[in-house]
Rosetta silent file (secondary structure, phi, psi, omega in degrees, C-alpha in Angstrom):
SEQUENCE: MTVDTVCHWMEEIAPLSLQENYDNAGLQIGDRNCEVTGVLLTLDVTEAVIDEAISKKCNLIIAHHPLLFKGLKQITGNNYVQRCVIAAIRNNIAIYAAHTNMDNIAAGVSQKMAEKLTLQHCQVLSPRTDQLFKLITYVPLSKSDDVREALFKAGAGTIGNYDACSFNAEGIGTFRANKGAHPFVGNLYERHHEKETRIEVIVSAFQRAAIEKALLETHPYEEPAYDWIPLRNRSSQIGLGIVGNLTEPETEKAFLQRLKETFCLSVIRHTPFCGKPIQKVALCGGSGASLLPAALGTQADIYISADFKYHEFFDADNRIIIADIGHYESQGKRF
SCORE:     score description
SCORE:     0.000 S_00000001
   1 L     0.000  159.022 -176.610    0.018   -0.002    0.010 S_00000001
   2 E   -97.769  165.937  173.226    1.013    3.593   -0.448 S_00000001
   3 H   -58.220  -38.064  179.706    1.419    6.480    1.979 S_00000001
   4 H   -62.775  -37.439  177.776   -1.656    8.030    0.411 S_00000001
   5 H   -61.040  -45.855  179.488   -3.735    4.943    1.221 S_00000001
   6 H   -63.984  -40.936  178.909   -2.744    5.174    4.907 S_00000001
   7 H   -58.608  -47.566  179.001   -3.456    8.910    4.904 S_00000001
   8 H   -62.167  -39.536  176.635   -6.990    8.224    3.578 S_00000001
   9 H   -61.127  -48.510 -179.466   -7.557    5.572    6.259 S_00000001
  10 H   -59.202  -41.150 -174.730   -6.448    8.000    8.982 S_00000001
  11 H   -80.875  -11.708  166.585   -8.710   10.710    7.664 S_00000001
  12 H   -72.557  -32.703  179.162  -11.723    8.432    7.552 S_00000001
  13 H   -80.337  -46.099 -175.682  -11.205    8.036   11.288 S_00000001
  14 L  -134.097   84.917 -176.330  -10.203   11.611   12.080 S_00000001
  15 L   -57.835  143.486 -179.464  -11.009   13.998    9.180 S_00000001
  16 H   -63.718  -23.615  179.898   -8.621   16.942    8.835 S_00000001
  17 H   -66.969  -15.469  179.693  -11.601   19.350    8.853 S_00000001
  18 H   -85.830   -2.590 -177.871  -11.956   18.581   12.591 S_00000001
  19 L   -74.519  153.667  178.046   -8.613   20.049   13.559 S_00000001
  20 L   -70.708  160.244 -170.756   -8.482   23.346   15.455 S_00000001
  21 L   -70.117  -17.862 -179.984   -7.546   26.419   13.461 S_00000001
  22 L   -88.937   -3.816 -168.792   -4.079   26.701   15.040 S_00000001
  23 L   -89.161  173.079  179.749   -3.190   23.096   14.220 S_00000001
  24 L  -146.698   58.868  178.860   -1.218   21.501   11.376 S_00000001
  25 L   -78.331  164.610  178.153   -2.428   17.889   11.119 S_00000001
  26 E   111.769 -167.895  176.319   -2.030   15.694    8.105 S_00000001
  27 E   -73.866  119.943 -175.014    0.917   14.594    5.932 S_00000001
  28 E  -102.813  -35.769 -179.510    3.844   16.866    6.743 S_00000001
  29 E  -140.160  139.234  170.246    6.778   15.192    4.986 S_00000001
  30 L   125.241  165.612  179.542    6.929   12.529    2.289 S_00000001
  31 L   -94.088  118.814 -179.862    5.771   11.269   -1.081 S_00000001
  32 L   -60.767  -28.215 -175.727    2.143   10.181   -1.107 S_00000001
  33 L   -86.083   -4.312 -178.311    2.874    7.658   -3.874 S_00000001
  34 L   -70.208  139.834  178.277    5.657    5.861   -1.953 S_00000001
  35 E   -76.366  140.308 -176.908    5.015    2.273   -0.987 S_00000001
  36 L   -86.609  127.298  176.068    4.876    1.726    2.808 S_00000001
  37 L   -99.968  -18.447  179.422    7.406   -0.688    4.220 S_00000001
  38 L   177.495  153.499 -175.968    6.477   -0.204    7.847 S_00000001
  39 E  -124.040  132.593  173.967    4.700    2.225   10.194 S_00000001
  40 E  -112.436  127.587 -179.004    5.945    3.585   13.486 S_00000001
  41 E   -99.712  139.426 -176.638    3.469    5.129   15.917 S_00000001
  42 E  -154.964  157.999  172.516    4.589    7.834   18.330 S_00000001
  43 L   -78.294  -42.330 -178.615    3.366   10.697   20.475 S_00000001
  44 L  -132.923  152.713  175.720    6.102   13.086   19.309 S_00000001
  45 L   -98.889  117.865  176.853    8.606   13.063   16.473 S_00000001
  46 L  -127.856  172.300  178.670   12.170   13.368   17.781 S_00000001
  47 H   -62.138  -32.269  177.882   15.566   12.485   16.420 S_00000001
  48 H   -68.831  -36.406  176.877   15.454    9.274   18.430 S_00000001
  49 H   -65.238  -41.692  178.018   12.147    8.380   16.853 S_00000001
  50 H   -62.588  -44.368  177.170   13.567    8.988   13.368 S_00000001
  51 H   -59.369  -40.819  176.994   16.538    6.735   14.253 S_00000001
  52 H   -61.627  -43.571  179.077   14.133    4.024   15.470 S_00000001
  53 H   -60.170  -42.658  179.884   12.145    4.237   12.271 S_00000001
  54 H   -65.273  -46.474 -174.849   15.328    3.789   10.209 S_00000001
  55 H   -65.588  -29.856 -178.155   16.522    0.820   12.290 S_00000001
  56 L   -96.177    6.037  179.031   13.112   -0.869   12.028 S_00000001
  57 L    56.889   40.032  174.349   12.781   -0.110    8.271 S_00000001
  58 L  -101.870  120.864 -178.618    9.622    1.924    8.826 S_00000001
  59 L  -104.131   15.838  174.620    9.245    4.620    6.200 S_00000001
  60 E  -139.681  122.101  174.700    6.042    6.142    7.682 S_00000001
  61 E  -107.287  128.043  173.492    5.795    7.743   11.074 S_00000001
  62 E  -112.027  117.229 -176.628    2.375    8.512   12.460 S_00000001
  63 E  -115.698  158.313  172.059    2.535   10.977   15.370 S_00000001
  64 L   -82.410  -49.865  178.788   -0.025   12.656   17.555 S_00000001
  65 L   -87.519  133.133  179.981    1.819   15.920   17.854 S_00000001
  66 L   -65.807  140.112  169.436    2.835   17.612   14.580 S_00000001
  67 L   -70.496  -40.274 -179.010    6.529   18.017   14.003 S_00000001
  68 L  -105.364  109.209  174.692    5.778   21.149   11.993 S_00000001
  69 L   -94.068  -30.376  178.614    3.439   23.640   13.637 S_00000001
  70 L  -144.993  166.611 -172.203    4.534   26.578   11.503 S_00000001
  71 L   -63.937  149.691  178.297    6.563   27.235    8.408 S_00000001
  72 L   -98.255  128.636  177.391   10.339   26.843    8.363 S_00000001
  73 L   -88.031  -18.217  176.615   12.383   29.769    6.951 S_00000001
  74 L  -153.200  151.353  177.843   15.545   27.754    6.849 S_00000001
  75 L  -127.751   82.866 -175.500   16.544   24.082    7.118 S_00000001
  76 L  -116.204   -2.729 -178.750   20.089   24.119    8.342 S_00000001
  77 L    84.851   23.950 -179.260   19.934   21.703   11.309 S_00000001
  78 L   -77.714  -17.160  178.325   19.989   24.483   13.942 S_00000001
  79 L  -143.781  176.809 -174.792   17.295   22.767   16.046 S_00000001
  80 H   -69.480  -29.705  178.930   15.734   19.313   16.470 S_00000001
  81 H   -60.967  -52.876 -178.573   12.803   20.152   14.186 S_00000001
  82 H   -62.464  -39.182 -179.269   15.139   21.002   11.289 S_00000001
  83 H   -68.807  -34.734  177.552   17.324   18.009   11.972 S_00000001
  84 H   -67.563  -40.752  177.701   14.294   15.720   12.001 S_00000001
  85 H   -60.973  -48.321 -179.380   13.131   17.137    8.676 S_00000001
  86 H   -59.546  -45.848 -177.841   16.584   16.616    7.133 S_00000001
  87 H   -64.893  -41.214 -179.080   16.841   13.034    8.461 S_00000001
  88 H   -61.729  -48.184  179.723   13.322   12.156    7.301 S_00000001
  89 H   -65.803  -44.001 -179.552   13.931   13.421    3.770 S_00000001
  90 H   -61.230  -30.396 -176.111   17.376   11.798    3.481 S_00000001
  91 L  -107.363   15.250  176.799   15.899    8.418    4.497 S_00000001
  92 L    55.341   43.834  179.822   12.682    8.707    2.528 S_00000001
  93 L  -103.434  127.313  176.519   10.533    8.686    5.697 S_00000001
  94 E   -89.987  145.090  178.037    7.044   10.187    5.539 S_00000001
  95 E  -125.649  126.707 -179.922    5.655   11.890    8.653 S_00000001
  96 E  -121.703  140.866  178.827    1.923   12.146    9.336 S_00000001
  97 E  -124.206  135.101  170.624    0.272   13.869   12.328 S_00000001
  98 L  -122.753   94.520 -167.909   -3.214   13.331   13.745 S_00000001
  99 L  -106.703 -107.054 -172.691   -3.515   15.906   16.485 S_00000001
 100 H   -67.098  -20.749  171.884   -6.592   17.964   17.424 S_00000001
 101 H   -66.373  -33.930  174.307   -8.612   16.214   14.739 S_00000001
 102 H   -73.133  -32.260  175.249   -7.997   12.999   16.689 S_00000001
 103 H   -67.885  -30.427 -172.374   -8.859   14.829   19.939 S_00000001
 104 H   -84.246  -13.124 -178.074  -12.187   16.050   18.487 S_00000001
 105 L   -82.952  160.524 -174.298  -13.597   12.656   17.436 S_00000001
 106 L   -61.394  -32.047 -178.420  -15.837   10.568   19.633 S_00000001
 107 L  -102.134   30.007 -176.819  -13.208    7.863   20.080 S_00000001
 108 L   -76.365 -165.664 -176.855  -10.316   10.265   20.718 S_00000001
 109 H   -61.049  -44.117 -176.173   -7.771   10.615   23.516 S_00000001
 110 H   -66.177  -34.918  177.065  -10.192   11.963   26.070 S_00000001
 111 H   -65.195  -39.224  177.776  -12.624    9.112   25.480 S_00000001
 112 H   -63.510  -41.011  177.504   -9.779    6.597   26.011 S_00000001
 113 H   -60.330  -45.779 -179.734   -8.953    8.356   29.309 S_00000001
 114 H   -58.661  -41.699  179.793  -12.625    8.108   30.306 S_00000001
 115 H   -65.918  -37.589 -179.328  -12.662    4.405   29.537 S_00000001
 116 H   -70.330  -25.271  176.446   -9.612    3.780   31.692 S_00000001
 117 L   -94.968    6.480  176.948  -11.377    5.561   34.597 S_00000001
 118 L    55.651   41.852  179.541  -14.570    3.552   33.847 S_00000001
 119 L   -77.274  146.587 -178.452  -16.753    6.640   33.465 S_00000001
 120 E  -114.101  157.977  175.719  -20.368    6.060   32.503 S_00000001
 121 E    53.525   50.415 -173.897  -22.850    8.080   30.418 S_00000001
 122 E   -74.116  143.156  173.415  -20.050   10.059   28.795 S_00000001
 123 E  -136.058  159.008  177.033  -20.691   13.245   26.784 S_00000001
 124 E   -65.646  133.262 -178.244  -18.443   15.684   24.946 S_00000001
 125 E   -72.759  -45.440 -178.288  -17.280   18.359   27.350 S_00000001
 126 E  -127.329   80.768 -174.029  -16.949   21.181   24.801 S_00000001
 127 E   -64.319  146.323  175.716  -19.040   20.289   21.736 S_00000001
 128 L   -78.697  149.412 -179.738  -18.289   21.980   18.423 S_00000001
 129 L  -116.527   13.099 -175.229  -20.981   24.258   16.958 S_00000001
 130 L  -121.641   22.165 -169.813  -19.613   24.576   13.400 S_00000001
 131 L  -117.150    7.154 -176.228  -19.909   20.976   12.316 S_00000001
 132 E  -124.495  139.763  174.899  -23.519   20.416   11.289 S_00000001
 133 E  -127.304  155.957  166.485  -25.515   21.100    8.167 S_00000001
 134 E  -107.415  125.497  174.333  -29.069   20.359    7.174 S_00000001
 135 E  -100.519  129.191  175.834  -29.530   18.939    3.676 S_00000001
 136 E  -123.046  131.182  178.213  -32.886   19.460    2.062 S_00000001
 137 E  -142.817  164.042 -177.300  -33.783   17.923   -1.281 S_00000001
 138 E  -124.978  123.338 -169.524  -36.932   17.220   -3.291 S_00000001
 139 E  -130.931  141.600  175.163  -37.357   13.791   -4.890 S_00000001
 140 E   -54.007  141.488 -176.111  -40.128   12.199   -6.988 S_00000001
 141 H   -51.962  -38.811 -176.619  -42.330   10.145   -4.691 S_00000001
 142 H   -69.349  -19.874 -179.080  -41.422    6.946   -6.565 S_00000001
 143 H  -114.353    6.632 -177.425  -37.714    7.395   -5.966 S_00000001
 144 H   -63.223  -38.443  178.074  -37.692    8.885   -2.479 S_00000001
 145 H   -61.423  -41.962 -178.744  -36.843    5.592   -0.790 S_00000001
 146 H   -65.541  -43.091 -179.134  -33.811    5.069   -3.046 S_00000001
 147 H   -70.026  -40.260  179.384  -32.439    8.549   -2.483 S_00000001
 148 H   -59.607  -48.066 -178.946  -33.084    8.474    1.254 S_00000001
 149 H   -63.852  -36.625  179.509  -31.259    5.142    1.622 S_00000001
 150 H   -64.622  -40.002  179.689  -28.296    6.377   -0.454 S_00000001
 151 H   -64.322  -46.551  179.654  -28.003    9.406    1.858 S_00000001
 152 H   -60.817  -42.912 -178.155  -28.116    7.201    4.972 S_00000001
 153 H   -62.123  -32.990 -179.993  -25.513    4.855    3.509 S_00000001
 154 H   -82.136   -4.986  174.598  -23.183    7.778    2.860 S_00000001
 155 L   115.241   -3.441  179.311  -23.513    8.850    6.552 S_00000001
 156 L   -70.670  157.996  174.237  -26.371   11.362    6.560 S_00000001
 157 L    78.783   24.876  175.358  -29.038   11.312    9.272 S_00000001
 158 L  -101.069  125.930 -179.311  -26.962   10.507   12.302 S_00000001
 159 E  -133.156  104.709  178.011  -27.959   12.302   15.523 S_00000001
 160 L    64.837 -125.048 -179.509  -26.156   11.162   18.683 S_00000001
 161 L   -93.326   16.609 -179.807  -26.772    7.392   19.111 S_00000001
 162 E  -116.916  145.959  172.114  -29.451    7.318   16.419 S_00000001
 163 L  -130.438 -178.646 -175.749  -29.016    6.913   12.666 S_00000001
 164 L    55.664   34.015 -178.220  -31.317    6.845    9.631 S_00000001
 165 L   -88.888  134.355  175.178  -32.952   10.056   10.968 S_00000001
 166 L  -157.484  161.826  169.944  -34.932   12.149    8.482 S_00000001
 167 E  -119.321  139.089 -175.316  -37.976   14.330    8.096 S_00000001
 168 E  -137.446  137.585  177.202  -40.197   13.808    5.053 S_00000001
 169 E  -141.816  138.998 -177.926  -43.135   15.717    3.706 S_00000001
 170 E   -96.398  144.392  178.897  -45.069   15.217    0.492 S_00000001
 171 E  -160.041 -169.301 -177.751  -45.957   18.075   -1.894 S_00000001
 172 E  -116.608  125.362  174.595  -46.179   19.063   -5.527 S_00000001
 173 E  -102.382  147.993  178.896  -43.139   20.215   -7.464 S_00000001
 174 E  -129.208  147.585  176.108  -43.423   22.067  -10.787 S_00000001
 175 E  -164.467  162.428  175.408  -40.944   22.584  -13.644 S_00000001
 176 E  -132.484  125.142 -178.682  -40.757   22.982  -17.371 S_00000001
 177 E   -83.686  129.267 -179.192  -38.061   21.329  -19.438 S_00000001
 178 L  -108.333 -175.774 -175.830  -36.559   23.535  -22.092 S_00000001
 179 L   -54.037  130.255  178.950  -34.269   23.025  -25.062 S_00000001
 180 L    94.325  -10.043 -179.342  -31.359   20.736  -24.310 S_00000001
 181 L   -81.494  156.813  171.662  -33.060   19.126  -21.291 S_00000001
 182 L  -131.552   77.910 -171.080  -33.634   15.366  -20.838 S_00000001
 183 L   -67.733  142.789  174.926  -36.339   15.248  -18.180 S_00000001
 184 L   -67.400  -40.011  174.276  -36.911   12.181  -16.009 S_00000001
 185 L  -132.877  157.921  178.355  -40.650   12.920  -16.104 S_00000001
 186 L    89.186  172.063 -178.398  -42.676   15.357  -18.189 S_00000001
 187 L  -116.351  152.195  176.493  -42.331   16.619  -21.741 S_00000001
 188 E   -56.246  138.431  172.861  -40.234   19.339  -23.312 S_00000001
 189 L    69.107    9.246  177.789  -41.743   22.823  -23.252 S_00000001
 190 L  -116.923  133.686  176.452  -44.704   21.700  -21.056 S_00000001
 191 E   -68.493  133.330 -174.213  -45.118   22.707  -17.412 S_00000001
 192 E  -119.557  144.642  174.116  -45.141   19.558  -15.335 S_00000001
 193 E  -114.317  129.660 -176.769  -46.563   18.870  -11.842 S_00000001
 194 E  -133.457  132.320  176.447  -44.923   16.038   -9.936 S_00000001
 195 E   -71.118  123.399 -176.352  -45.696   14.477   -6.532 S_00000001
 196 E  -129.535  159.183  174.601  -42.445   14.863   -4.569 S_00000001
 197 E  -110.603  126.772  170.341  -41.025   14.101   -1.100 S_00000001
 198 E   -85.387  118.798 -177.838  -39.110   16.827    0.723 S_00000001
 199 E  -109.700  127.768  177.583  -36.324   14.996    2.534 S_00000001
 200 E  -120.012  131.423  175.404  -34.371   16.706    5.377 S_00000001
 201 E  -140.646  154.909  179.202  -31.312   15.101    7.016 S_00000001
 202 E   -94.412  141.234 -173.586  -28.557   16.249    9.325 S_00000001
 203 E  -137.434  132.314  171.952  -25.039   15.976    7.947 S_00000001
 204 E   -73.910  145.204 -172.877  -21.643   16.391    9.618 S_00000001
 205 H   -58.875  -36.453 -176.850  -19.426   18.913    7.811 S_00000001
 206 H   -71.295  -16.281  179.677  -16.669   16.454    7.089 S_00000001
 207 H   -95.915   -1.597 -169.798  -19.191   14.168    5.316 S_00000001
 208 H   -58.109  -46.960 -175.143  -20.671   16.860    3.096 S_00000001
 209 H   -61.526  -46.177 -179.028  -18.718   16.057   -0.091 S_00000001
 210 H   -63.904  -40.318 -174.714  -19.468   12.275    0.087 S_00000001
 211 H   -72.080  -39.409  178.084  -23.139   12.835    0.828 S_00000001
 212 H   -65.100  -36.826  177.314  -23.577   15.362   -1.986 S_00000001
 213 H   -63.442  -41.927  179.230  -21.914   12.878   -4.370 S_00000001
 214 H   -64.125  -40.441 -179.349  -24.368   10.134   -3.228 S_00000001
 215 H   -60.926  -51.507 -174.689  -27.286   12.527   -3.708 S_00000001
 216 H   -67.814  -28.788  179.462  -26.286   13.496   -7.252 S_00000001
 217 H   -78.182  -23.318 -171.917  -25.579    9.897   -8.267 S_00000001
 218 H  -106.016  -26.914 -176.759  -28.880    8.573   -6.965 S_00000001
 219 L   -63.168  132.342 -177.354  -31.303   11.496   -7.618 S_00000001
 220 L   -77.979  -21.157 -177.846  -33.268   10.822  -10.851 S_00000001
 221 L   -74.099  142.058  174.614  -33.627   14.474  -11.886 S_00000001
 222 L   -60.572  -37.905  179.021  -31.180   15.949  -14.341 S_00000001
 223 L  -126.196   76.645 -177.854  -31.060   19.099  -12.202 S_00000001
 224 L   -68.230  142.902  177.088  -31.917   18.132   -8.663 S_00000001
 225 L   -92.174  129.168  176.912  -32.896   20.874   -6.234 S_00000001
 226 E  -154.546  152.374 -178.950  -31.100   20.766   -2.882 S_00000001
 227 E  -129.571  142.359  171.873  -30.050   23.170   -0.133 S_00000001
 228 E  -110.427  123.825  179.379  -27.238   23.110    2.427 S_00000001
 229 E  -118.931  113.009 -179.865  -28.138   25.026    5.574 S_00000001
 230 E   -66.377  138.502 -177.263  -25.427   25.602    8.192 S_00000001
 231 E  -113.483  152.335  174.555  -26.616   24.916   11.746 S_00000001
 232 L  -101.531    8.604  176.792  -25.490   26.310   15.092 S_00000001
 233 L   -61.546  146.980  171.785  -26.537   23.184   16.955 S_00000001
 234 L   -73.437  134.927  176.136  -23.926   21.584   19.130 S_00000001
 235 L   -83.009  123.630 -177.057  -22.581   18.348   17.736 S_00000001
 236 L   -75.703  -12.970 -176.997  -22.984   15.638   20.346 S_00000001
 237 L  -107.932  -10.958 -172.371  -20.165   13.535   18.802 S_00000001
 238 L  -123.830  128.326  178.439  -17.536   16.166   17.940 S_00000001
 239 E   152.863  177.791 -175.035  -15.552   18.346   20.347 S_00000001
 240 E   -98.140  142.990  173.975  -12.916   18.408   23.008 S_00000001
 241 E    80.536  170.011 -179.102  -12.888   16.688   26.368 S_00000001
 242 E  -140.346  146.362  169.535  -15.315   14.246   28.059 S_00000001
 243 E  -129.502  132.288  179.098  -17.617   14.449   31.090 S_00000001
 244 E  -155.407 -179.876 -173.753  -19.060   11.359   32.691 S_00000001
 245 E  -115.248  149.237  170.019  -20.061    9.779   35.984 S_00000001
 246 E   -78.530  150.298 -179.911  -18.461    7.224   38.218 S_00000001
 247 E   -60.752  -39.988  177.478  -20.438    4.057   38.924 S_00000001
 248 E  -136.458  141.313  175.430  -20.234    4.811   42.647 S_00000001
 249 E   -54.887  147.846  177.067  -19.054    8.020   44.406 S_00000001
 250 E  -131.465  151.956  175.195  -15.533    7.950   45.674 S_00000001
 251 L   -64.713  157.968 -178.855  -13.746   10.108   48.267 S_00000001
 252 H   -62.018  -43.108 -179.644  -11.503   12.764   46.845 S_00000001
 253 H   -65.716  -43.720 -176.893   -8.339   11.093   48.238 S_00000001
 254 H   -65.372  -39.512 -179.038   -9.363    7.649   46.983 S_00000001
 255 H   -70.225  -40.391  179.228  -10.173    8.887   43.516 S_00000001
 256 H   -65.905  -33.490  176.415   -6.869   10.827   43.180 S_00000001
 257 H   -65.699  -45.499  177.689   -5.028    7.669   44.313 S_00000001
 258 H   -63.471  -40.353  178.841   -6.797    5.619   41.670 S_00000001
 259 H   -60.743  -43.488  179.224   -6.096    8.295   39.086 S_00000001
 260 H   -60.853  -42.581  179.307   -2.418    8.165   40.043 S_00000001
 261 H   -71.414  -41.020 -178.061   -2.266    4.405   39.714 S_00000001
 262 H   -60.797  -40.868 -177.614   -4.266    4.258   36.492 S_00000001
 263 L  -102.300    9.983  177.028   -1.974    6.659   34.637 S_00000001
 264 L    52.248   54.040 -176.770    1.272    5.573   36.429 S_00000001
 265 L   -93.311  141.918  172.962    1.817    9.097   37.810 S_00000001
 266 L   -88.570  -23.007 -179.256    4.543    9.968   40.213 S_00000001
 267 L  -157.679  152.104  174.267    2.730   13.144   41.283 S_00000001
 268 L  -124.745  121.652  171.134   -0.560   15.029   40.670 S_00000001
 269 E   -83.740  119.421 -175.853   -0.669   18.840   40.911 S_00000001
 270 E  -143.067  159.059  174.672   -4.098   19.601   42.264 S_00000001
 271 L   -80.940  170.953 -178.389   -6.098   22.319   44.015 S_00000001
 272 L   -61.002  152.970  176.185   -7.403   21.864   47.573 S_00000001
 273 L   -59.662  149.529  176.790  -10.113   19.311   48.266 S_00000001
 274 L   -95.837   -6.332  178.165  -13.699   20.642   48.194 S_00000001
 275 L    77.716   30.981  176.538  -14.874   18.290   50.948 S_00000001
 276 L  -147.149  158.107 -175.201  -17.385   16.304   48.965 S_00000001
 277 L   -64.722  157.765  175.556  -17.408   12.934   47.156 S_00000001
 278 E   -93.236  121.526  175.926  -16.281   12.614   43.537 S_00000001
 279 E  -126.463  -46.776  177.779  -19.188   11.565   41.266 S_00000001
 280 E  -104.943  131.822 -172.885  -18.998   13.568   38.071 S_00000001
 281 E  -121.627  126.599  170.592  -15.630   13.712   36.271 S_00000001
 282 E  -109.325  148.637  179.547  -14.565   16.066   33.457 S_00000001
 283 E  -156.759  158.062  176.535  -11.332   15.554   31.605 S_00000001
 284 E  -152.621  123.180  178.426   -9.360   16.565   28.552 S_00000001
 285 E   -67.629  143.679  177.977   -6.174   14.927   27.295 S_00000001
 286 E    80.990 -154.523 -178.567   -3.284   17.349   26.739 S_00000001
 287 E   -77.861  108.188 -174.082   -3.418   21.104   27.393 S_00000001
 288 L  -127.408   19.358 -176.019   -6.960   21.669   28.579 S_00000001
 289 H   -59.085  -31.465 -176.488   -6.881   24.687   30.900 S_00000001
 290 H   -67.095  -17.906 -177.089   -9.157   26.610   28.480 S_00000001
 291 H   -94.966    6.684  176.053  -11.967   24.107   29.078 S_00000001
 292 H   -55.427  -44.464 -179.749  -12.189   24.731   32.819 S_00000001
 293 H   -60.863  -32.403  177.959  -15.260   27.002   32.398 S_00000001
 294 H   -69.149  -37.914  179.766  -16.974   24.138   30.485 S_00000001
 295 H   -65.664  -40.685  178.500  -16.090   21.708   33.274 S_00000001
 296 H   -63.426  -38.660 -176.054  -17.527   24.185   35.878 S_00000001
 297 H   -63.196  -27.450 -179.524  -20.614   24.513   33.686 S_00000001
 298 L   -86.814   -4.435 -174.886  -21.306   20.764   33.947 S_00000001
 299 L    59.215   36.131  175.129  -20.968   20.935   37.763 S_00000001
 300 L   -66.459  152.411  177.399  -18.261   18.311   37.648 S_00000001
 301 L   -84.895  -22.511 -178.955  -16.525   17.512   40.901 S_00000001
 302 E  -150.187  145.730  174.692  -13.061   17.258   39.369 S_00000001
 303 E  -125.387  121.523 -175.505  -11.394   18.298   36.150 S_00000001
 304 E  -107.902  126.038  176.705   -8.393   16.313   34.913 S_00000001
 305 E  -162.939 -148.010 -176.990   -6.093   17.746   32.327 S_00000001
 306 E  -154.338  165.033  172.831   -2.609   19.260   31.960 S_00000001
 307 L    68.836   30.596  175.846   -0.481   22.298   31.570 S_00000001
 308 L   -73.253  135.674  172.878   -2.284   24.605   34.010 S_00000001
 309 L   -81.729  162.843 -174.498   -0.371   27.781   34.818 S_00000001
 310 H   -50.950  -53.208 -176.027    0.077   28.916   38.401 S_00000001
 311 H   -73.955  -17.700 -179.592   -2.683   31.476   38.464 S_00000001
 312 H   -71.695  -20.718  175.733   -5.099   29.284   36.524 S_00000001
 313 H   -63.954  -30.589 -178.436   -5.357   26.963   39.568 S_00000001
 314 H   -69.712  -17.864 -179.449   -7.108   29.789   41.448 S_00000001
 315 H   -69.546  -13.607  173.584   -9.921   29.687   38.889 S_00000001
 316 H   -61.515  -36.235  170.277  -11.200   26.499   40.580 S_00000001
 317 L    56.606   32.151 -179.367  -12.529   28.811   43.301 S_00000001
 318 L    59.826   18.059  177.794  -13.269   25.889   45.619 S_00000001
 319 L  -102.029  -14.160 -174.041  -16.020   24.778   43.284 S_00000001
 320 L  -157.245  148.698  169.468  -14.059   22.033   41.561 S_00000001
 321 E   -91.201  126.625  172.220  -10.800   20.139   41.984 S_00000001
 322 E   -95.069  127.089  178.341   -8.302   20.726   39.230 S_00000001
 323 E  -118.604  107.317 -179.941   -6.003   17.739   38.753 S_00000001
 324 E   -93.482  105.910 -175.108   -3.021   18.450   36.434 S_00000001
 325 L   -96.300   -3.074 -178.676   -1.603   15.013   35.566 S_00000001
 326 L   100.350  144.185 -176.567    0.862   16.186   32.896 S_00000001
 327 H   -68.897  -51.693  179.412    0.616   16.425   29.131 S_00000001
 328 H   -62.375  -38.566 -177.328    2.582   13.288   28.269 S_00000001
 329 H   -64.960  -30.587 -179.598    0.939   11.365   31.099 S_00000001
 330 H   -81.438  -23.869 -174.789   -2.509   12.153   29.799 S_00000001
 331 H  -113.122  -26.220 -169.618   -1.761   11.248   26.198 S_00000001
 332 L  -112.967  -20.742 -177.232    1.151    8.864   26.071 S_00000001
 333 L   -89.063  140.808  169.157    1.177    6.634   29.122 S_00000001
 334 L    60.291   29.794  176.044   -0.717    3.381   29.463 S_00000001
 335 L  -110.913    0.000    0.000   -2.558    3.623   26.153 S_00000001
């Protein structure tokens, strides 16, 4: 298989459109047409990782953190990033990063953390509001089942834990076929009335192209009518962080001890105890200080993340415990 094949597989799992605007996920170095001899998975790309890939004859590295966050103005080997780029190119090693796009999917890093802590009834902590569209189209009554099923098969109509969701209403469509047209129904130059079904489905932004392709391939009309309407609804499946509940409440000390053992931590930086049991847990893998307001909004008892600055700990305000377990520890250990 080629590097391009692997890239497509990765992007079926974590589409690049889901990355945050500051990120640089995707193929960073390498020839898409190159045949893959082996794949090395890593949290970060370092010179040691490049050396390991060479020794194991892996010509594709898939990392969580991008090696290149911003453009390089020179490649002279002055720092580890430049040296990694030079070594990768010299040894025909491709480098691919799946970063915040992987964080934003339902089965991302935060969900894996939640599973290790056996959280129940999990929901996205900070859902995205720019990821949903409503597709509306009008189909002849006799073909509405075919078009609807094609849309479902392409991924349309998924809302939370439900799929095949749609709204349908019958009405009358009118049109007149003019010179050069090849109408599915009706005659040239005659106004036609056709019984039609108005089909409405919800579509995730990253699926839009595939679903539009399925619509156009299945719709019987030569010029199908359809509308894309952007929605401000929160996406229940896309976003950063997770919030969920413990099966049974635990004391603050007992839960922190379990957290420490689960992620093999030597230390946890945390705010003072609030003097109440831990029941609802919010978490975010990696740097998640910016999601503290969201965690407070869920009335979680503890928020687990990393990279809190000194003054940010005071924002807990005795309403929640902040547990900073470390960036690497939240993403790289015990997974």
